[in-house]
C-alpha positions in Angstrom: -13.2 -37.6 -28.5 -9.8 -36.3 -29.8 -7.7 -38.9 -31.5 -4.9 -38.8 -29.0 -7.1 -37.7 -26.1 -5.4 -34.3 -26.1 -6.5 -30.8 -26.9 -5.8 -29.7 -30.5 -4.9 -26.2 -31.4 -4.4 -24.3 -34.7 -1.8 -21.6 -34.6 -1.1 -18.9 -37.2 2.3 -18.9 -38.9 1.9 -15.7 -40.9 -0.4 -14.3 -43.5 -0.5 -13.6 -47.2 2.1 -10.8 -46.7 4.6 -12.5 -44.5 5.1 -16.1 -43.4 7.4 -17.0 -40.5 7.0 -20.8 -40.3 10.7 -21.3 -41.0 11.5 -19.4 -37.8 9.1 -21.6 -35.9 10.8 -24.7 -37.2 14.3 -23.4 -36.7 13.8 -22.5 -33.1 11.2 -25.0 -32.1 8.5 -22.5 -31.2 5.2 -21.0 -32.0 4.8 -17.2 -31.5 2.1 -14.6 -30.8 2.0 -10.9 -30.3 2.1 -8.0 -29.7 4.6 -8.6 -27.0 6.0 -5.1 -26.5 4.4 -4.8 -23.0 6.2 -7.8 -21.5 5.3 -11.2 -20.1 1.6 -11.5 -20.0 0.0 -10.9 -16.6 -2.9 -8.9 -15.2 -1.0 -5.6 -15.3 0.3 -6.2 -18.9 -3.3 -7.0 -20.0 -4.5 -3.7 -18.5 -1.7 -1.8 -20.2 -2.5 -3.3 -23.6 -6.1 -2.5 -23.2 -5.3 1.1 -22.3 -3.0 1.3 -25.3 -5.9 0.4 -27.6 -5.2 -3.3 -28.1 -8.6 -5.0 -28.6 -10.1 -7.2 -25.8 -10.3 -10.0 -28.5 -6.5 -9.8 -29.1 -5.9 -10.0 -25.3 -8.2 -13.0 -25.1 -6.2 -14.6 -28.0 -3.0 -14.1 -26.0 -4.6 -15.5 -22.9 -5.4 -18.8 -24.8 -1.8 -18.9 -26.2 -0.1 -18.2 -22.9 -2.2 -20.1 -20.4 -4.8 -22.3 -21.9 -2.4 -24.3 -24.1 -0.9 -27.0 -22.1 2.2 -29.2 -22.3 1.4 -32.3 -24.4 -1.3 -30.5 -26.5 -1.2 -31.0 -30.3 -0.7 -27.9 -32.4 -0.9 -27.4 -36.2 0.8 -24.4 -37.8 -1.4 -22.9 -40.4 -1.2 -20.2 -43.0 -4.5 -18.9 -44.2 -7.5 -21.2 -43.8 -6.4 -24.2 -45.9 -2.6 -24.8 -45.5 -0.9 -26.7 -42.7 2.8 -26.3 -42.5 3.6 -28.1 -39.3 2.3 -30.5 -36.6 3.9 -30.7 -33.2 3.5 -31.2 -29.5 3.6 -28.3 -26.9 6.5 -28.6 -24.5 6.8 -26.8 -21.2 5.2 -23.5 -20.1 4.7 -20.1 -21.7 7.8 -18.0 -22.1 8.5 -14.4 -23.1 11.6 -13.9 -25.2 12.8 -10.7 -26.7 14.7 -12.3 -29.6 11.4 -12.3 -31.3 10.8 -8.6 -30.9 10.9 -8.1 -34.7 9.7 -10.9 -36.9 9.6 -9.0 -40.1 7.9 -6.1 -38.4 5.8 -8.0 -35.8 6.7 -8.0 -32.1 6.0 -11.6 -31.2 7.8 -12.2 -27.9 5.1 -14.5 -26.5 6.5 -18.0 -27.1 5.7 -21.6 -26.6 8.2 -24.4 -27.3 7.2 -27.1 -29.7 8.6 -30.6 -30.7 7.8 -30.5 -34.4 7.0 -34.0 -35.6 5.9 -33.1 -39.2 7.1 -30.1 -41.2 6.5 -28.7 -44.6 10.0 -28.0 -45.6 12.4 -29.2 -48.2 10.6 -31.6 -50.5 7.6 -31.9 -48.1 4.9 -29.6 -49.3 2.3 -27.9 -47.1 -0.9 -30.0 -46.6 -3.8 -28.3 -48.3 -7.5 -28.6 -47.3 -10.5 -26.9 -48.8 -10.7 -23.2 -48.0 -12.0 -22.4 -44.5 -11.3 -25.9 -43.2 -9.2 -24.0 -40.7 -10.6 -21.1 -38.8 -9.7 -17.5 -39.8 -9.3 -14.7 -37.3 -7.4 -15.2 -34.1 -3.9 -16.4 -34.1 -4.5 -19.1 -31.5 -7.7 -21.2 -31.6 -8.9 -24.7 -30.8 -8.9 -27.0 -33.8 -12.3 -28.4 -34.5 -12.0 -29.9 -38.0 -12.4 -33.7 -38.0 -10.8 -33.8 -41.5 -7.6 -32.3 -40.1 -7.6 -34.6 -37.1 -8.1 -37.6 -39.4 -5.2 -36.5 -41.5 -3.0 -36.1 -38.4 -4.0 -39.6 -37.3 -3.0 -40.9 -40.8 0.5 -39.6 -40.3 1.1 -42.2 -37.6 3.1 -39.7 -35.5 4.9 -40.9 -32.4 4.0 -38.3 -29.8 6.6 -39.5 -27.4 9.4 -39.3 -30.0 12.5 -37.6 -28.7 13.0 -34.5 -30.9 15.7 -32.1 -29.9 14.4 -28.6 -29.3 16.9 -25.9 -30.2 18.4 -23.8 -27.5 17.2 -20.2 -27.9 20.0 -17.6 -28.3 20.8 -15.4 -25.3 18.6 -12.4 -25.7 20.8 -10.3 -23.4 23.7 -10.2 -25.9 22.0 -8.3 -28.7 21.5 -4.7 -27.5 23.7 -1.9 -28.6 23.6 1.9 -28.1 23.8 5.0 -30.3 27.2 5.6 -28.9 28.4 2.2 -30.0 26.9 2.8 -33.4 28.6 6.2 -33.7 32.0 4.8 -32.7 31.7 1.9 -35.1 30.9 4.2 -38.1 33.7 6.6 -37.1 36.2 3.7 -37.1 35.0 2.9 -40.6 35.9 6.4 -41.7 32.5 8.2 -41.6 33.1 11.9 -40.7 32.1 13.0 -37.2 29.7 15.7 -38.6 28.0 13.1 -40.7 27.5 10.9 -37.7 26.0 13.7 -35.7 23.6 14.4 -38.6 22.7 10.7 -38.7 22.0 10.6 -35.0 19.7 13.6 -35.3 17.9 12.1 -38.2 17.3 8.8 -36.3 15.9 10.8 -33.4 13.6 12.6 -35.8 12.5 9.3 -37.4 11.5 8.0 -34.0 9.2 10.9 -33.5 7.7 10.5 -37.0 7.2 6.8 -36.3 5.3 7.5 -33.0 3.1 10.0 -34.9 2.3 7.5 -37.6 1.1 5.0 -35.0 -1.7 7.4 -34.2 -2.6 8.1 -37.8 -3.4 6.0 -41.0 -0.3 4.3 -42.4 1.7 6.5 -44.8 1.6 5.8 -48.5 4.7 4.3 -50.1 5.5 7.7 -51.6 5.4 9.3 -48.1 7.5 6.4 -46.7 10.1 7.2 -49.3 10.0 11.0 -48.9 9.7 11.3 -45.1 11.5 8.2 -43.8 13.9 6.7 -46.4 15.4 9.6 -48.3 16.3 11.6 -45.1 18.2 8.6 -43.8 20.0 8.0 -47.1 20.9 11.7 -47.2 22.3 11.5 -43.7 24.4 8.5 -44.7 26.1 10.5 -47.4 24.0 10.0 -50.6 23.6 13.1 -52.6 20.6 13.9 -54.8 22.7 13.6 -57.9 23.5 10.0 -57.0 19.9 9.0 -56.0 17.1 8.5 -58.5 13.5 7.9 -57.4 11.2 5.7 -59.5 14.1 5.0 -61.9 13.5 2.2 -64.4 11.0 0.5 -62.1 13.4 0.8 -59.1 11.9 2.7 -56.2 15.3 4.3 -55.3 18.4 3.7 -57.3 21.8 4.5 -55.9 24.9 5.3 -58.1 28.6 5.6 -57.3 29.2 8.1 -60.0 27.4 10.0 -62.8 25.7 9.7 -65.2 22.8 7.9 -63.6 22.8 4.8 -65.8 22.9 1.0 -65.4 26.7 0.8 -65.6 27.0 3.0 -62.5 24.2 1.5 -60.4 25.6 0.0 -57.2 22.5 -0.4 -54.9 18.7 -0.9 -55.3 16.3 0.2 -52.6 12.8 -1.5 -52.7 10.4 0.4 -50.5 7.2 -0.8 -48.9 4.6 1.1 -46.9 5.4 1.4 -43.2 4.2 -1.6 -41.3 4.2 -3.9 -44.4 6.6 -6.9 -44.7 9.9 -5.6 -46.1 11.9 -8.8 -46.3 9.4 -10.4 -48.7 10.4 -7.6 -51.1 13.8 -9.2 -51.6 12.8 -11.2 -54.7 11.4 -8.0 -56.4 14.6 -6.1 -55.6 16.7 -9.0 -56.9 14.7 -9.0 -60.2 15.4 -5.3 -60.7 19.2 -5.9 -60.2 19.5 -8.5 -63.0 21.9 -7.6 -65.7 23.4 -4.8 -63.6 26.8 -6.3 -62.9 28.0 -3.6 -60.5 25.0 -3.6 -58.3 26.4 -5.1 -55.1 23.7 -4.3 -52.6 19.9 -4.7 -52.3 18.1 -2.8 -49.6 14.5 -3.6 -48.6 12.7 -1.3 -46.2 9.4 0.0 -44.8 11.1 3.2 -43.7 12.0 2.0 -40.2 13.2 -1.6 -40.8 15.9 -2.3 -43.3 17.2 -5.6 -44.7 20.6 -5.3 -46.5 21.6 -8.0 -48.9 25.1 -8.1 -50.4 26.3 -9.8 -53.6 28.3 -12.9 -53.1 29.3 -14.3 -56.5 26.0 -14.5 -58.5 23.7 -14.4 -55.5 22.7 -11.9 -52.8 22.9 -13.0 -49.2 21.3 -11.3 -46.1 24.1 -9.3 -44.5 22.4 -7.2 -41.9 19.0 -6.1 -40.6 18.0 -3.2 -38.5 15.0 -1.6 -36.9 15.4 2.1 -36.1 13.1 1.8 -33.1 15.4 -0.8 -31.4 19.2 -0.9 -31.5 20.2 -4.5 -31.8 23.8 -5.5 -32.5 22.7 -8.7 -34.3 19.6 -10.6 -35.3 19.9 -14.2 -34.3 16.6 -15.2 -35.9 17.9 -13.9 -39.3 21.4 -15.1 -38.7 22.8 -11.8 -39.7 24.4 -8.6 -38.3 22.4 -5.8 -36.8 22.2 -2.0 -36.9 25.9 -1.0 -37.0 26.7 -3.2 -40.0 23.4 -2.3 -41.7 24.0 1.5 -41.5 27.7 1.1 -42.7 26.5 -1.1 -45.6 24.1 1.6 -46.7 26.8 4.3 -47.0 28.3 5.3 -50.4 31.8 4.4 -49.1 30.9 0.9 -47.9 33.2 -2.0 -48.8 33.0 -5.6 -47.6 35.6 -6.2 -44.9 37.8 -9.3 -45.7 
């Protein structure tokens, strides 16, 4: 019998490439995807299967959305040995578009959770022997007696009142290509340049759709076919861009010659579909001892995270996904596509 006479679940909180446990804790949720097709029902299941989503994945979503019940215990895992959180399911299944891009994953399927134990701050993740937790599906029933015994040892009060954060209004985030164009024009970007940028974004959409039907492009292809065309459209000339320069994927300069003293932005590129935000530390390392480098840009060719220098540190300033036009990203607590594109231009300056 289960310790608390409730069903126990293990829920994925990321993988070796990207971990999103912090978002789960911040918003009192667990997430699953893909969620592009909408709230799960019989018609959405049929669409996903016709789109090539595996029956196994659809079954995984079925468990998450309908088999989990209010009051069930959930552990948030990373890999097969780490537990980052323990909580209680609250309420029914929801679909929320603020989770349309969790570092590249569309995870709009959402369950609310009262987190009673979290690995954050000085509290480290609980580690068990490898394969104590099941690998594979994101949502699975927890069967390990060792994990259940550990949960029991925590002495959790399952009725403890824990405030669940109110989720941001998903309807306030969308913007349009017209809004983007007007914003850049007001910043001083030339009308012809904006028209070129709009055409390039349209082209990138078509390339992205094609790549969905083919093997993922290499990092070199990502740079050549996705990133460089966008940077050119934003106003960077070949003379002020250097590819594979001193370990930097793409180095951007405000003037010639191309040397450390003139470096103002570092672009760290990942293959399309890979986590780009986790590349921040690598980009930051490349910028050390380059005093004029005021921007770090991490990207997989369609998604861009822009970090700006604030004193001695870089802070996340904006994030964008060229396949969806969001005016802001609540889950990253930063601006969206308009500010990201402006911050990637040669003429950018921080508004004060």
